[in-house]
Backbone bond lengths (Angstrom), bond angles and torsions (degrees), N, CA, C in turn:
res aa  C-N    CA-C-N  psi(-1)  N-CA   C-N-CA  omega(-1)  CA-C   N-CA-C  phi
1 M - - - 1.469 - - 1.520 109.11 -
2 A 1.306 116.84 133.37 1.467 121.05 -178.89 1.518 110.54 -69.50
3 S 1.325 115.54 143.79 1.454 120.32 178.64 1.521 109.90 -71.26
4 S 1.328 114.96 145.48 1.461 119.50 175.55 1.514 109.01 -85.14
5 P 1.328 118.29 138.52 1.460 119.84 179.15 1.517 110.54 -66.73
6 P 1.318 118.02 145.14 1.456 120.26 179.23 1.521 111.38 -72.78
7 S 1.315 115.34 158.76 1.461 120.40 172.45 1.520 107.72 -93.08
8 V 1.320 116.51 123.28 1.458 121.40 -170.98 1.528 109.69 -116.25
9 Q 1.317 115.74 133.32 1.461 121.11 175.90 1.523 109.32 -81.66
10 V 1.311 116.02 119.21 1.460 121.86 -178.42 1.527 108.94 -122.64
11 R 1.327 116.44 129.84 1.457 120.83 -179.16 1.525 111.61 -74.42
12 D 1.305 115.55 152.73 1.469 120.43 179.07 1.521 111.90 -80.47
13 I 1.330 117.15 -29.24 1.462 121.39 -178.67 1.521 108.91 -134.14
14 I 1.324 115.80 164.00 1.457 121.91 177.76 1.527 109.21 -99.60
15 D 1.319 115.68 124.75 1.460 121.59 175.88 1.524 108.81 -93.03
16 L 1.327 116.52 117.81 1.448 121.26 -178.89 1.521 110.93 -84.64
17 T 1.329 115.79 143.59 1.452 120.31 170.59 1.529 108.58 -77.21
18 P 1.330 118.49 163.14 1.477 119.89 176.87 1.533 112.42 -55.20
19 K 1.342 117.12 -39.94 1.465 119.35 -179.52 1.520 111.18 -67.87
20 E 1.335 118.32 -41.36 1.458 121.01 176.89 1.527 110.92 -61.56
21 T 1.327 116.43 -38.74 1.466 120.14 177.05 1.522 110.35 -62.12
22 Q 1.337 117.14 -42.57 1.469 121.06 177.19 1.533 111.29 -60.40
23 I 1.324 116.14 -46.92 1.467 121.11 -177.29 1.519 110.70 -61.83
24 F 1.324 116.49 -47.28 1.458 119.69 -176.79 1.524 111.17 -69.80
25 Q 1.318 116.52 -36.98 1.457 119.62 178.28 1.526 110.95 -63.93
26 K 1.323 116.54 -39.76 1.468 119.99 178.81 1.532 110.56 -61.63
27 H 1.306 116.72 -40.53 1.464 119.30 179.61 1.523 111.68 -68.54
28 L 1.310 117.20 -36.22 1.467 119.46 176.80 1.527 110.84 -66.85
29 E 1.327 116.87 -34.38 1.464 120.28 176.48 1.531 110.14 -63.17
30 V 1.342 116.64 -39.48 1.462 120.69 177.99 1.533 110.01 -62.62
31 V 1.334 116.40 -45.28 1.468 120.95 179.91 1.529 110.12 -59.83
32 R 1.331 116.78 -45.43 1.469 119.80 -178.77 1.528 111.69 -69.21
33 H 1.333 116.76 -40.01 1.463 120.56 -177.28 1.521 111.50 -61.16
34 F 1.326 116.96 -41.37 1.460 121.08 -177.66 1.527 112.24 -96.74
35 S 1.348 116.58 6.13 1.479 121.98 -179.50 1.527 110.97 50.50
36 L 1.321 115.55 48.15 1.463 120.71 -178.10 1.525 109.86 -78.22
37 P 1.331 117.65 127.93 1.471 120.54 -179.72 1.528 110.65 -82.65
38 T 1.307 116.82 62.59 1.457 120.06 -174.15 1.513 110.81 -143.65
39 Q 1.324 114.90 157.77 1.457 121.15 169.84 1.519 108.07 -112.94
40 L 1.310 114.98 149.17 1.456 121.09 -179.45 1.520 109.32 -106.33
41 H 1.304 115.84 136.29 1.461 121.52 179.60 1.526 109.96 -126.93
42 V 1.326 116.19 137.35 1.457 120.14 165.12 1.521 106.35 -91.78
43 A 1.328 115.66 134.91 1.461 119.63 -171.48 1.519 111.11 -120.39
44 G 1.326 113.77 159.22 1.450 121.01 163.46 1.511 116.73 76.46
45 G 1.360 113.56 -133.54 1.457 120.76 -169.55 1.511 114.65 -61.06
46 W 1.315 117.62 -35.07 1.473 119.77 -179.67 1.521 109.71 -61.55
47 V 1.325 117.55 -43.56 1.468 121.14 -179.45 1.525 109.74 -64.63
48 R 1.328 115.76 -47.77 1.472 120.81 179.34 1.526 111.31 -56.11
49 D 1.337 116.17 -49.98 1.460 119.44 -175.86 1.528 112.13 -67.46
50 K 1.314 117.40 -38.42 1.464 119.56 178.98 1.525 110.60 -64.74
51 L 1.328 117.86 -38.08 1.459 120.92 178.00 1.534 111.33 -67.60
52 L 1.333 116.14 -26.42 1.467 120.85 176.23 1.519 112.55 -85.44
53 G 1.336 116.95 1.85 1.453 120.60 179.63 1.508 113.79 79.32
54 K 1.334 117.50 18.63 1.463 122.28 179.87 1.522 109.92 -103.82
55 E 1.311 116.36 147.27 1.453 119.70 174.73 1.524 109.36 -79.19
56 C 1.320 116.45 144.55 1.462 121.87 179.80 1.520 108.19 -145.58
57 Y 1.333 115.63 133.69 1.456 119.89 -178.60 1.534 111.72 -113.72
58 D 1.321 115.57 13.55 1.461 121.72 -179.19 1.523 108.60 -100.77
59 I 1.335 116.16 85.55 1.459 121.46 -174.04 1.524 110.11 -97.33
60 D 1.333 115.91 117.60 1.461 122.86 175.45 1.527 108.13 -111.78
61 I 1.316 116.47 120.06 1.462 121.10 -179.20 1.517 109.48 -104.79
62 D 1.321 115.60 124.03 1.462 122.10 178.80 1.518 109.39 -99.64
63 I 1.331 114.68 136.74 1.460 121.68 -172.28 1.521 109.50 -125.05
64 A 1.303 116.66 136.97 1.456 121.08 170.87 1.531 108.99 -88.60
65 L 1.296 117.45 145.21 1.470 126.11 171.11 1.518 114.78 80.93
66 D 1.315 119.68 -25.03 1.467 121.80 179.54 1.522 109.31 -119.75
67 V 1.342 117.06 149.67 1.452 119.26 164.28 1.520 107.33 -78.55
68 G 1.326 116.35 160.35 1.461 120.31 -173.58 1.506 114.25 -58.03
69 R 1.350 116.53 -40.51 1.453 120.26 -177.90 1.526 111.43 -61.41
70 E 1.337 116.76 -41.28 1.464 119.75 -179.56 1.521 111.30 -66.39
71 F 1.327 117.33 -37.04 1.458 119.00 177.76 1.523 110.45 -68.44
72 C 1.328 117.55 -39.03 1.475 120.33 176.51 1.524 110.95 -58.91
73 E 1.323 116.31 -39.58 1.463 119.69 178.20 1.528 110.98 -63.81
74 K 1.327 117.06 -36.61 1.465 120.24 176.26 1.531 110.55 -67.08
75 V 1.345 116.43 -38.01 1.466 119.45 176.16 1.520 109.75 -59.92
76 N 1.314 117.39 -44.52 1.465 120.57 179.41 1.523 111.73 -65.45
77 D 1.327 117.65 -38.97 1.467 120.52 176.48 1.529 110.37 -60.83
78 Y 1.333 115.79 -39.04 1.467 119.43 179.79 1.532 110.41 -70.71
79 L 1.327 117.56 -39.55 1.463 120.25 177.32 1.523 110.60 -60.99
80 S 1.337 116.38 -40.69 1.465 120.66 177.12 1.524 110.67 -64.09
81 Y 1.324 116.66 -40.71 1.473 122.48 179.80 1.524 111.43 -62.26
82 T 1.339 116.94 -36.77 1.465 121.12 -178.14 1.524 112.56 -91.34
83 G 1.342 116.80 4.89 1.456 120.11 177.58 1.511 114.18 80.58
84 E 1.329 116.76 17.25 1.459 120.56 178.92 1.523 110.08 -98.36
85 E 1.323 115.48 163.78 1.459 120.66 -176.88 1.521 111.34 -75.34
86 K 1.340 116.01 131.82 1.455 120.10 174.40 1.528 110.06 -66.86
87 Q 1.340 115.15 155.48 1.453 121.14 -179.06 1.527 110.38 -116.68
88 G 1.329 116.08 150.31 1.456 120.76 175.83 1.522 111.24 -68.17
89 I 1.311 116.00 150.48 1.465 122.25 -179.00 1.528 108.16 -119.74
90 G 1.304 116.07 125.52 1.459 121.41 174.64 1.522 109.75 -105.99
91 V 1.328 117.09 142.44 1.473 121.22 -177.65 1.521 109.39 -127.79
92 I 1.326 115.67 127.89 1.458 122.90 173.18 1.521 107.11 -104.60
93 Q 1.320 116.14 115.19 1.459 120.45 -174.37 1.525 111.51 -71.48
94 C 1.337 115.78 154.78 1.460 120.44 175.38 1.532 109.35 -74.32
95 N 1.328 115.21 156.38 1.463 121.76 178.36 1.524 108.17 -149.53
96 P 1.349 117.66 81.30 1.472 120.81 -175.42 1.519 113.86 -56.55
97 D 1.346 117.88 -31.45 1.459 119.72 -179.50 1.519 112.09 -63.49
98 Q 1.332 116.19 -23.07 1.460 120.80 177.26 1.527 110.92 -110.68
99 S 1.341 116.33 24.30 1.472 123.06 177.30 1.529 112.13 62.25
100 K 1.336 116.43 25.81 1.469 120.77 173.93 1.520 106.02 -106.05
101 H 1.347 115.65 91.73 1.459 120.96 -167.84 1.526 113.37 -89.16
102 L 1.309 118.80 -10.05 1.459 120.70 -172.41 1.521 112.20 -124.00
103 E 1.323 115.11 139.50 1.457 120.65 167.53 1.518 108.43 -77.01
104 T 1.321 116.16 134.74 1.463 121.39 -179.14 1.520 109.25 -120.68
105 A 1.325 116.47 131.73 1.464 121.87 176.35 1.529 108.81 -109.16
106 R 1.333 116.15 148.29 1.463 120.45 179.46 1.517 108.98 -134.96
107 M 1.328 115.43 143.02 1.454 120.74 171.84 1.525 108.79 -150.19
108 R 1.311 115.64 162.87 1.464 121.21 -175.13 1.525 109.52 -104.81
109 L 1.333 116.16 126.43 1.458 122.60 177.30 1.528 108.99 -133.75
110 F 1.324 115.28 131.88 1.464 120.76 -178.45 1.528 111.10 51.06
111 N 1.337 115.11 41.29 1.467 122.76 177.80 1.520 114.08 64.22
112 E 1.316 117.16 22.92 1.466 121.32 175.19 1.526 109.13 -127.04
113 W 1.343 116.22 138.84 1.455 120.18 174.88 1.525 109.81 -79.75
114 I 1.313 115.62 128.51 1.461 122.20 179.48 1.534 107.82 -118.20
115 A 1.330 116.27 133.93 1.470 120.89 176.04 1.519 109.47 -101.89
116 F 1.332 115.93 143.02 1.463 122.15 -178.07 1.527 109.07 -128.05
117 V 1.314 115.51 132.68 1.455 120.31 178.15 1.528 108.07 -149.66
118 N 1.319 116.20 153.67 1.462 117.95 -179.49 1.525 111.32 -82.81
119 L 1.325 116.01 148.60 1.458 120.51 169.58 1.523 108.10 -62.36
120 R 1.330 116.76 143.00 1.456 117.92 -172.96 1.516 112.02 -135.83
121 S 1.314 112.46 159.75 1.450 122.35 165.42 1.520 105.85 -134.42
122 E 1.318 116.83 165.38 1.453 120.48 -177.35 1.524 110.81 -130.80
123 D 1.315 115.71 142.44 1.461 122.57 173.72 1.525 108.45 -121.21
124 Y 1.325 115.49 139.52 1.457 121.02 178.50 1.531 109.79 -112.44
125 S 1.324 115.81 134.64 1.463 119.12 172.19 1.523 108.98 -79.21
126 E 1.303 116.59 163.88 1.464 121.24 -173.09 1.522 112.18 -62.27
127 N 1.337 117.40 -32.53 1.461 120.32 -172.70 1.527 113.45 -111.12
128 S 1.310 117.75 19.67 1.463 119.91 -177.95 1.515 110.79 -142.24
129 R 1.353 115.15 141.39 1.456 120.49 174.31 1.528 111.61 -95.88
130 I 1.346 116.98 -2.42 1.462 120.05 176.60 1.515 107.95 -88.59
131 P 1.343 118.41 119.28 1.460 120.09 -173.60 1.523 112.92 -78.42
132 T 1.311 114.14 156.78 1.457 121.31 168.06 1.512 107.94 -96.92
133 M 1.327 116.54 120.78 1.455 120.57 -176.67 1.515 110.39 -84.96
134 R 1.327 116.95 140.25 1.457 122.24 173.30 1.522 108.08 -138.69
135 F 1.335 115.85 162.94 1.458 119.38 175.67 1.520 109.43 -60.33
136 G 1.318 116.05 138.55 1.449 119.95 -177.59 1.513 112.02 -132.34
137 T 1.316 114.67 -176.01 1.462 121.55 176.05 1.529 109.02 -94.29
138 A 1.325 115.19 168.71 1.464 119.07 177.11 1.531 110.52 -61.30
139 E 1.324 117.11 -37.42 1.461 119.45 179.64 1.523 111.29 -66.13
140 E 1.334 117.47 -44.19 1.464 119.81 177.80 1.521 110.60 -62.00
141 D 1.319 116.57 -41.19 1.452 121.37 -179.74 1.532 111.18 -64.31
142 A 1.334 116.32 -39.12 1.466 120.44 -178.08 1.521 111.19 -58.35
143 Y 1.329 117.00 -39.25 1.457 120.35 -177.62 1.528 112.46 -75.11
144 L 1.323 118.16 -11.16 1.454 121.24 175.60 1.520 112.21 -91.67
145 R 1.328 117.54 -2.77 1.462 121.40 176.23 1.527 109.68 -71.93
146 D 1.336 116.02 161.18 1.454 118.82 -176.88 1.523 112.84 -69.65
147 L 1.336 117.00 -48.38 1.460 121.76 -172.63 1.523 110.35 -129.50
148 T 1.333 115.80 153.67 1.464 119.42 179.75 1.522 111.53 -61.59
149 I 1.332 117.94 -35.53 1.476 119.77 -178.64 1.521 111.55 -70.98
150 N 1.339 116.70 -15.94 1.465 121.45 177.85 1.523 112.18 -103.71
151 S 1.328 117.39 7.77 1.468 120.89 -175.73 1.526 112.36 -101.44
152 L 1.322 116.92 5.48 1.462 120.85 -178.18 1.522 110.60 -78.88
153 F 1.334 115.83 147.49 1.460 121.85 178.55 1.527 110.39 -121.50
154 H 1.315 114.65 146.17 1.468 121.06 166.52 1.515 107.03 -107.85
155 N 1.323 116.36 113.95 1.460 121.73 179.19 1.523 108.38 -78.74
156 I 1.336 116.04 112.40 1.467 120.50 -177.80 1.516 111.01 -66.64
157 N 1.328 116.81 -36.12 1.465 120.13 -178.33 1.523 112.13 -64.15
158 T 1.336 117.03 -39.31 1.472 120.86 -175.04 1.521 113.18 -107.55
159 S 1.346 117.01 -3.02 1.477 121.91 -177.77 1.529 112.00 54.10
160 S 1.332 116.11 44.45 1.462 120.37 -177.69 1.522 110.48 -132.17
161 V 1.335 116.20 154.45 1.460 122.46 175.41 1.524 108.87 -89.51
162 E 1.337 116.33 134.40 1.458 121.36 -179.37 1.531 109.18 -120.54
163 D 1.322 115.59 126.29 1.461 122.92 -177.63 1.528 108.36 -117.77
164 F 1.335 116.06 84.26 1.459 120.51 -171.16 1.526 113.20 -73.34
165 T 1.331 118.63 -26.13 1.463 119.75 177.83 1.525 111.06 -78.59
166 G 1.320 117.15 -15.94 1.456 120.70 -177.69 1.511 113.71 74.22
167 R 1.350 116.14 6.64 1.456 120.17 -177.59 1.517 113.68 -126.77
168 G 1.322 117.56 -13.61 1.456 120.10 -173.30 1.515 113.07 -58.15
169 I 1.328 116.81 -52.26 1.462 121.23 -179.52 1.531 110.03 -64.75
170 E 1.330 116.58 -44.22 1.472 121.39 -178.81 1.526 111.20 -59.79
171 D 1.350 117.23 -46.88 1.463 120.00 -178.55 1.518 111.52 -70.48
172 L 1.331 117.18 -31.20 1.460 120.51 175.79 1.528 110.00 -64.90
173 K 1.320 116.81 -44.78 1.465 120.91 -179.42 1.527 112.15 -67.49
174 S 1.335 116.22 -34.89 1.467 119.18 -177.39 1.524 113.13 -92.20
175 G 1.337 116.84 -2.00 1.462 120.14 175.67 1.514 113.74 67.77
176 K 1.343 117.35 48.70 1.451 121.74 -178.45 1.526 111.07 -122.04
177 I 1.321 115.48 141.28 1.459 122.35 175.91 1.525 107.66 -99.97
178 V 1.337 116.20 110.60 1.457 123.08 -174.27 1.524 108.11 -134.68
179 T 1.327 117.52 137.94 1.461 120.43 176.11 1.524 110.38 -79.11
180 T 1.318 115.91 153.70 1.469 120.03 -178.18 1.525 112.09 -71.17
181 L 1.327 116.26 -30.92 1.466 123.05 178.25 1.532 107.94 -120.39
182 P 1.332 119.72 172.47 1.464 119.84 178.39 1.521 111.48 -48.31
183 P 1.326 118.07 130.60 1.463 120.18 -168.96 1.518 115.03 -61.29
184 K 1.321 117.99 -38.12 1.465 117.87 -179.20 1.523 110.87 -64.79
185 D 1.337 117.84 -42.78 1.461 120.68 176.50 1.526 110.62 -60.74
186 T 1.325 116.34 -41.81 1.469 121.49 179.84 1.523 111.01 -60.64
187 F 1.330 117.07 -46.08 1.460 120.88 -175.57 1.524 112.71 -75.39
188 L 1.318 117.74 -30.67 1.456 119.02 176.05 1.533 111.20 -71.77
189 D 1.332 116.35 -32.32 1.463 120.46 176.30 1.525 110.73 -67.70
190 D 1.320 116.86 -44.88 1.465 121.77 178.46 1.526 108.05 -143.96
191 P 1.336 117.94 92.54 1.460 121.30 -176.11 1.527 114.33 -60.47
192 L 1.338 116.94 -22.03 1.456 118.54 179.29 1.528 111.71 -63.78
193 K 1.332 116.79 -20.19 1.465 120.16 178.94 1.525 112.36 -64.69
194 V 1.346 117.22 -20.02 1.461 119.81 173.65 1.532 109.74 -60.77
195 L 1.328 115.88 -48.21 1.464 120.09 -179.15 1.522 111.24 -69.20
196 C 1.329 116.56 -32.59 1.470 119.19 175.70 1.523 110.24 -63.19
197 A 1.326 117.34 -42.57 1.465 120.99 179.18 1.527 110.50 -61.83
198 I 1.331 116.02 -42.57 1.465 120.45 178.02 1.526 110.38 -62.99
199 R 1.329 116.04 -43.88 1.471 119.52 -177.94 1.526 111.81 -61.41
200 F 1.325 117.03 -45.15 1.464 118.84 -178.65 1.528 111.43 -72.22
201 G 1.332 116.71 -33.97 1.453 118.69 175.76 1.513 111.38 -61.45
202 A 1.330 116.77 -45.48 1.462 120.80 179.10 1.526 111.25 -68.68
203 R 1.314 116.57 -42.95 1.470 120.50 -176.22 1.516 112.53 -60.11
204 F 1.330 116.98 -43.35 1.459 120.46 -175.25 1.528 113.30 -100.03
205 G 1.338 116.93 -3.23 1.451 119.29 -176.26 1.513 112.91 69.85
206 F 1.336 116.95 27.07 1.458 122.30 -179.95 1.524 109.37 -86.83
207 I 1.337 116.43 156.46 1.456 120.32 177.25 1.524 109.65 -90.11
208 L 1.327 115.66 149.01 1.454 121.28 177.85 1.519 109.39 -85.60
209 D 1.322 116.33 132.92 1.450 122.43 176.77 1.527 110.30 -56.86
210 E 1.338 117.62 141.72 1.462 121.29 -176.29 1.517 112.07 -61.77
211 D 1.322 118.30 -42.63 1.461 120.44 177.92 1.519 111.40 -63.74
212 L 1.328 116.11 -35.42 1.459 120.68 177.17 1.523 110.16 -62.60
213 K 1.330 117.25 -44.26 1.464 120.77 -178.83 1.526 111.41 -64.02
214 L 1.311 117.04 -40.96 1.460 120.40 178.13 1.524 111.35 -62.59
215 A 1.324 115.97 -43.51 1.465 120.13 -179.68 1.522 111.03 -66.72
216 A 1.331 117.47 -43.52 1.466 121.47 -176.38 1.523 112.20 -63.16
217 S 1.313 117.63 -30.09 1.466 121.00 -176.08 1.527 113.39 -97.14
218 C 1.335 118.36 1.08 1.467 119.69 -178.06 1.528 110.15 -76.54
219 D 1.327 115.86 156.46 1.466 121.48 -174.41 1.527 112.55 -61.32
220 D 1.338 117.59 -38.20 1.467 120.35 -177.84 1.522 111.35 -62.57
221 V 1.324 116.68 -42.98 1.464 120.40 -178.90 1.528 110.35 -71.70
222 R 1.318 117.27 -39.99 1.466 119.88 178.32 1.523 110.33 -61.17
223 A 1.319 116.71 -40.48 1.467 120.11 178.00 1.525 111.01 -66.93
224 A 1.332 116.93 -37.58 1.471 120.50 -179.38 1.522 111.32 -65.17
225 I 1.331 117.10 -34.71 1.473 120.32 177.65 1.526 109.88 -60.10
226 V 1.321 116.63 -42.79 1.463 121.57 -179.40 1.529 111.21 -70.51
227 D 1.326 116.63 -44.77 1.465 121.01 -170.24 1.526 114.10 -82.56
228 K 1.340 117.06 -28.75 1.460 118.87 -167.63 1.527 113.94 -107.80
229 I 1.318 117.58 -23.69 1.470 120.25 -173.37 1.522 110.14 -108.92
230 S 1.324 115.84 130.73 1.460 120.41 -179.87 1.524 110.28 -66.75
231 R 1.331 115.10 153.32 1.470 119.81 178.16 1.520 110.76 -62.98
232 E 1.338 116.40 -30.52 1.469 119.21 179.13 1.525 111.21 -63.88
233 R 1.344 116.85 -43.37 1.462 120.03 -179.40 1.524 110.91 -69.24
234 I 1.328 116.80 -38.88 1.463 119.59 175.61 1.522 109.81 -63.45
235 G 1.339 116.34 -43.88 1.466 120.10 179.87 1.519 112.55 -60.60
236 H 1.335 116.02 -40.08 1.464 119.68 178.69 1.527 110.43 -63.34
237 E 1.329 116.74 -42.18 1.467 119.94 -179.90 1.528 110.93 -66.96
238 I 1.338 117.08 -37.88 1.467 120.47 177.21 1.525 110.40 -65.12
239 D 1.338 117.13 -38.65 1.473 119.96 175.59 1.523 110.73 -57.30
240 L 1.334 116.47 -42.14 1.464 120.40 179.02 1.525 111.11 -66.05
241 L 1.332 116.50 -38.64 1.461 120.16 178.19 1.527 111.67 -63.98
242 I 1.325 116.22 -47.12 1.459 121.25 -175.30 1.523 111.92 -70.74
243 S 1.334 116.14 -33.62 1.464 119.75 -178.63 1.524 112.48 -87.24
244 G 1.330 116.92 -0.81 1.456 120.48 179.70 1.515 112.49 -75.91
245 N 1.315 115.72 -177.74 1.465 120.29 -175.71 1.527 113.52 -79.45
246 E 1.348 117.89 -13.07 1.465 121.07 -178.54 1.534 110.68 -136.43
247 P 1.343 118.14 62.78 1.473 119.35 -177.21 1.525 113.05 -63.99
248 V 1.336 118.01 -34.67 1.467 120.15 -179.70 1.525 110.53 -66.18
249 K 1.323 116.41 -43.06 1.466 120.12 177.77 1.531 110.34 -62.54
250 A 1.330 116.90 -40.78 1.460 120.16 179.27 1.528 110.96 -62.54
251 M 1.334 116.59 -44.67 1.459 119.65 179.21 1.527 111.47 -66.62
252 T 1.321 116.51 -33.39 1.464 120.05 176.35 1.520 110.80 -63.45
253 Y 1.343 116.48 -42.59 1.466 120.13 175.99 1.522 110.84 -59.36
254 I 1.339 117.08 -44.36 1.467 121.17 -179.28 1.527 110.70 -59.71
255 C 1.329 116.09 -42.82 1.468 119.73 179.72 1.526 111.27 -69.74
256 D 1.329 116.87 -43.69 1.464 120.42 -178.68 1.521 112.02 -61.84
257 L 1.331 116.51 -31.44 1.462 121.05 -179.13 1.530 112.58 -90.80
258 L 1.339 116.49 9.32 1.472 122.30 176.53 1.526 112.07 62.32
259 L 1.322 115.62 35.54 1.463 120.42 -175.65 1.528 113.54 -106.94
260 F 1.335 117.90 -3.58 1.465 119.26 -173.84 1.521 111.77 -60.06
261 S 1.334 116.99 -49.05 1.469 119.97 -177.15 1.517 111.96 -67.61
262 V 1.341 116.75 -25.06 1.461 120.95 179.20 1.531 110.70 -78.21
263 V 1.316 115.26 -46.92 1.465 120.10 -175.51 1.526 111.39 -70.72
264 F 1.334 116.58 -36.81 1.462 119.77 -174.43 1.530 112.76 -105.50
265 S 1.327 117.59 20.03 1.464 120.52 177.55 1.523 110.29 -75.08
266 L 1.315 116.04 151.80 1.454 120.73 175.39 1.522 109.82 -76.07
267 P 1.338 117.87 147.00 1.467 119.45 174.83 1.515 110.00 -65.23
268 P 1.346 117.82 154.99 1.473 121.15 -176.17 1.521 113.75 -54.05
269 E 1.334 117.93 -38.49 1.470 119.69 -177.71 1.524 111.40 -65.67
270 A 1.357 116.48 -33.29 1.461 119.76 178.52 1.525 110.75 -70.00
271 C 1.328 116.36 -38.39 1.468 119.91 176.97 1.518 110.52 -63.05
272 H 1.341 116.87 -38.32 1.463 121.24 179.18 1.516 110.51 -64.04
273 I 1.325 117.13 -41.12 1.470 121.18 179.76 1.519 110.19 -63.50
274 R 1.345 117.41 -41.11 1.455 121.26 -178.32 1.530 111.01 -64.91
275 R 1.351 117.91 -32.13 1.448 120.41 -178.35 1.528 112.77 -78.36
276 M 1.323 116.70 -17.65 1.470 120.27 -177.78 1.523 111.47 -72.65
């Protein structure tokens, strides 16, 4: 018998803490100071958790027109202008071969680490599955997120929640794990999203969408997990699953989706060593 989705209490608005208000206000000051024709959005897990009434300190700010590093430099220029101390900027480079399509910049403000990345869209050439990234809109970016519950945005400029897929709030309230785009396409583009879906399903006690389960267990996706994702990235995701609040449920999902032998297989070089 299929599990019934839980009934989830979801807030209508996001209540900011005093520190979050400080952080967002500082960024709006930067936008106004440099007359930047852009809106700032907080994306993903922070929005989801705040709507669920949970505290979250993982703030990712998405920017139109600039890459994250360039916006961080503008923040530092503004801090210098106002007589405040500049902050160090860390950059994580993109790596399309490992499905890491975006450069991410990080800096510390008001004793909190903030990540900055540009809003994106992707174009595919006829003979390649590796996309070409370009600046995109918030709506285009939302559809590139892994799950509808993680595709919600908080618009800092307007202090409003934006649900561009039209399903994020609905799936959050009904306790369902659903991909923003057709699940097989999503998982072939980035197979690690299979484990992300399992992790969030277990963490929140949400049910996995039936189409998602079919896609996750198909041979093409199972092969993509082995061929496209490094063991380090799989290991990191497994660490998150095991250290989460429902590790048994997460492992049950992995087994039910026929992914155990794929996720916990030895790399080819290790198999070669064992045969020697």
